[in-house]
C-alpha atoms as one frame of an Amber mdcrd trajectory, in Angstrom:
protein
 -25.971  21.471  14.471 -24.395  21.161  17.983 -25.846  24.643  18.967 -29.429
  23.087  18.812 -28.461  20.426  21.377 -29.404  21.741  24.939 -28.278  20.393
  28.219 -30.587  20.778  31.143 -29.571  20.763  34.746 -32.509  20.295  37.247
 -32.524  21.817  40.642 -28.453  21.713  40.870 -27.310  22.076  44.506 -23.646
  22.684  44.122 -22.567  25.482  42.135 -19.247  23.968  41.471 -21.088  21.226
  39.603 -22.821  23.741  37.264 -19.305  25.102  36.451 -17.972  21.515  35.752
 -20.848  20.557  33.739 -20.185  23.768  31.453 -16.723  22.674  31.201 -17.584
  19.150  30.222 -19.927  20.626  27.576 -17.437  22.855  25.818 -14.862  20.227
  25.493 -17.342  18.403  23.341 -18.587  21.362  21.411 -22.025  21.944  23.283
 -22.803  25.406  24.430 -26.366  25.648  25.190 -26.763  25.380  28.873 -30.375
  25.516  30.880 -30.655  25.603  34.575 -33.786  24.732  35.983 -34.481  26.067
  39.465 -30.985  25.759  40.935 -30.641  25.730  44.546 -27.935  28.884  44.258
 -27.248  30.767  41.156 -23.794  30.184  39.645 -21.106  31.932  41.586 -17.367
  32.302  41.703 -16.947  28.742  42.598 -18.933  27.955  39.243 -16.587  30.095
  37.332 -13.495  28.349  38.784 -14.666  24.839  38.000 -15.622  26.183  34.423
 -12.017  26.934  33.707 -12.186  28.040  30.255 -15.773  27.451  29.647 -16.819
  30.763  31.071 -18.734  31.479  27.963 -21.127  28.540  28.313 -21.590  29.400
  32.082 -22.148  33.191  31.222 -24.921  32.423  28.591 -26.803  29.657  30.716
 -30.366  30.277  30.766 -32.197  29.960  34.062 -35.755  28.831  34.186 -38.164
  27.932  36.801 -39.369  24.417  35.449 -38.353  21.609  33.259 -41.477  22.287
  31.236 -40.309  25.805  30.453 -36.825  24.516  29.636 -37.833  22.009  27.090
 -41.102  23.523  25.688 -39.666  24.278  22.173 -37.842  20.978  22.107 -38.897
  17.880  19.732 -36.868  15.312  21.463 -36.206  15.380  25.260 -34.053  12.420
  26.768 -33.831  12.444  30.458 -30.998  10.617  32.609 -32.141   7.821  34.671
 -31.044   4.573  36.452 -32.615   1.541  34.691 -36.053   0.716  36.187 -37.784
  -2.616  35.972 -41.140  -1.246  37.087 -41.503   1.272  34.437 -41.163   0.277
  31.011 -40.279   3.614  29.623 -38.185   3.661  26.303 -34.452   3.403  27.339
 -31.613   4.370  25.388 -27.865   3.219  25.711 -25.631   6.158  25.640 -24.392
   5.620  22.092 -27.931   5.303  20.845 -28.913   8.363  22.600 -26.003  10.384
  20.723 -26.997   9.103  17.461 -30.863   9.724  18.066 -30.228  13.411  19.055
 -27.934  13.991  16.193 -30.627  12.452  13.784 -33.174  14.746  14.962 -31.458
  17.936  15.949 -31.636  19.456  12.312 -35.588  19.571  12.577 -35.758  21.288
  16.021 -33.883  21.832  19.554 -33.331  18.597  21.506 -32.630  18.261  25.136
 -30.490  16.246  27.446 -31.634  16.282  30.984 -29.856  15.720  34.016 -31.340
  15.588  37.556 -30.426  16.425  41.059 -27.016  15.230  42.502 -28.764  13.138
  45.091 -31.741  11.661  43.751 -31.891  12.431  40.022 -35.110  13.236  38.340
 -38.655  12.822  39.732 -41.095  10.465  38.001 -43.163  13.634  36.916 -40.093
  15.058  35.356 -39.088  11.688  33.707 -42.331  11.798  32.047 -41.776  14.823
  30.348 -38.936  13.016  28.497 -39.554  10.841  25.257 -36.663   8.577  26.313
 -34.666   7.753  29.332 -30.847   7.006  28.889 -28.871   5.054  31.349 -25.092
   5.066  31.758 -24.098   1.351  32.095 -21.414   1.845  34.757 -19.835  -0.776
  37.112 -23.028  -2.051  39.044 -20.803  -2.508  42.286 -19.846   1.087  41.981
 -21.922   2.961  39.690 -21.613   6.478  41.475 -21.135   9.105  38.687 -21.008
  12.647  39.854 -22.991  15.317  37.623 -20.055  16.443  35.554 -18.886  12.744
  34.763 -22.529  11.931  33.622 -22.557  15.372  31.255 -18.971  14.565  29.767
 -20.056  10.897  29.037 -23.146  11.774  27.136 -21.766  14.730  25.533 -19.059
  12.740  24.178 -21.507  10.056  22.634 -23.264  13.215  21.001 -19.998  14.380
  19.607 -18.964  11.088  18.319 -22.454  10.643  16.573 -21.934  14.018  15.205
 -18.442  13.472  13.874 -19.365  10.271  12.271 -22.346  11.973  10.449 -19.747
  14.673   9.243 -17.307  11.844   7.975 -20.157  10.134   6.215 -21.176  13.351
   4.417 -17.483  14.170   3.515 -16.973  10.548   1.948 -20.394  10.413   0.025
 -19.110  10.285  -3.534 -20.780  10.785  -6.720 -20.435   7.696  -9.200 -20.633
   7.607 -12.932 -23.733   6.394 -14.644 -23.142   2.947 -16.526 -23.230   4.770
 -19.857 -20.389   7.013 -18.817 -18.427   3.999 -17.742 -19.168   2.392 -21.317
 -17.712   5.390 -22.990 -14.643   5.137 -20.692 -14.176   1.516 -21.683 -14.610
   2.279 -25.321 -11.918   5.280 -24.971  -9.655   3.049 -23.165  -9.802   0.153
 -25.853  -9.468   2.720 -28.619  -6.357   4.262 -26.848  -4.569   1.001 -26.238
  -4.962  -0.188 -29.825  -3.505   3.272 -30.737  -0.454   2.189 -28.755  -0.678
  -1.352 -30.127  -0.914  -2.598 -26.549  -4.142  -4.446 -27.826  -3.760  -5.884
 -31.274  -7.270  -5.200 -33.031  -7.343  -8.566 -34.742  -6.192 -10.443 -31.724
  -7.597  -8.561 -28.502  -7.456 -11.386 -26.184  -8.813 -11.024 -22.728  -7.323
  -7.614 -21.991 -10.380  -5.664 -21.924 -12.283  -8.199 -19.940  -9.669  -8.123
 -17.313  -9.409  -4.207 -17.245 -13.254  -4.018 -16.912 -13.085  -6.203 -14.001
 -10.219  -4.109 -12.541 -12.161  -1.016 -12.843 -15.424  -2.459 -11.771 -13.924
  -3.623  -8.618 -12.222  -0.460  -7.856 -15.508   1.548  -8.805 -13.886   4.895
  -9.585 -15.836   8.015  -8.668 -17.136  10.599 -11.417 -14.008  12.964 -10.548
 -11.748   9.842 -10.896 -13.262   8.639 -14.028 -12.666  12.124 -15.424  -9.037
  12.085 -14.564  -8.616   8.625 -16.340 -10.408  10.110 -19.590  -8.069  12.960
 -19.424  -5.087  10.715 -18.973  -6.168   8.651 -22.049  -6.749  11.761 -24.194
  -3.136  13.040 -23.185  -1.849   9.440 -24.594  -4.024   9.683 -27.545  -2.541
  13.393 -28.253   1.149  12.230 -27.558   0.590   9.043 -29.758  -0.745  11.226
 -32.532   1.965  13.723 -32.669   4.691  10.978 -32.537
């Protein structure tokens, strides 16, 4: 999924920033770097600043325009200072990460960063579906390019990890009929061990139903419980 997330740097003027951005990307698991009309191609300084992310830097794709960089993308988010004059759809960094991860299974998505000194032009921003603004300290909001890449790449990774955790914890729960068969089995076993006296059952099963309904066992867990009951039945029968 992360391989379909594209970081696009537009008209970068300092080659070291390209390497630093590549390093920031790799620490968050991103690898697709696009360079739009860089003032100078990546050089030794880029490689030095990339540190262990030479593969990201080496595989960077250089194109002439932003249009070319995002032509096959279904979602494009441009970094921008929050503007009161243009009512373009804005995302917070966390929303940006979540939106990119939610749409990336369908098509490539792009996160676009502008020039170090003056960001993206209005024409470039209009090629983006959304703008994202990092809510830095208003008294000192100066983020260099690599810092911005790192911050938003982190939000993308966190959104991806959260989705992975949700997928891993999605459990299969038994149908009501399966639960009823479990309760019948449980009651039968407890009667067989004389824990429940058949003619005077009391409230034991009511309380046990409440316990298991509160715990809401998964299908696999219910199978384990049924196996335990069967082993008790077998042992009690042998005795």
